[in-house]
N, C-alpha and C positions, 0 to 999 in steps of 0.2 A: 501433427507436431504435438509432442510433450509439452501440457502447458508450463512444466518446470524449466524447460529450455528456453521459455521467454520469460519465466518470471521468477525470481528469488525471494523467497518467505524473508522477510525481517522480522516476524514475531507477532504475538497478540499484547496490545497495549491499553491501557486505560486513559482516558484524555488528560489525567495529569502525569503521566508516565513521559519521557522524553522518547520521541521515534526519532532514529538517527538517520539521516540521508544525506549524503554528499557534504557530511561536517556539521549540518544544522539541525535542530530540532524541526520536525515538519509541522506540528502543531503551531510553531511560532511564525508560520507563514501561510495558514489556514486562508486569509483573504487573499492570497496570488492562486489558489489552486483553479485550474481551468479544468473542468471536466471533458473529457475524450470520447467516453462511452461505458461499458460495463465487460467484465469478464467472469466467467464461471471458473473459480478456483478452490483447491482444498484448504481445508481447515489447517494452519502452519502445525498444529501439534495431532490433528485428528483427520489422517488424509483420507479415511471413508466419510466424512462430510465435505459435501461441495457447498459453497455460497457464492451467490452473485454479487461481486464487487464492483464499486465505483472504480474506473480509470482515470487519473488525473496528470496534469502536467504541470509541472512549476519550475520557475528559473531561479536557480541558485548559482551564484558567482558567475552570471552571464552565460550559463549553459542549462540548456531544458532537462528535467530529469522526470521521468516518467515513472508513475508508481499506482499500485491499486489498493484501496482500503474499504472495509465495510465493517458494520457490525456484527459480529458472530454470535455474540449472547449479550446481555444487558450488561452496557458499558464498556464491552471489550470489543477491541476493534482489530482486526486482522490487516496486516499491512505487507506487502510484496512490491520489492523494486524492479524495474525493468532489467533482465539481463542482457538485452540487446541494445 
């Protein structure tokens, strides 16, 4: 299966940038992230680079939201949301 069938890139963000998912900033809910595993995903801007990102779930407005994130360069974090 194509990884981008399962994952939608949100972009690359620093810790002080808002990361929108389901109408909230993910950084505001970091204490509620539950790690599920890892996934090898391409860099959102440089598809030839693959990174191992952590996969998390967080509950927002009563609904579970699955996403992947990881540091792709100093202070820069790639985020993907689950497309499924």
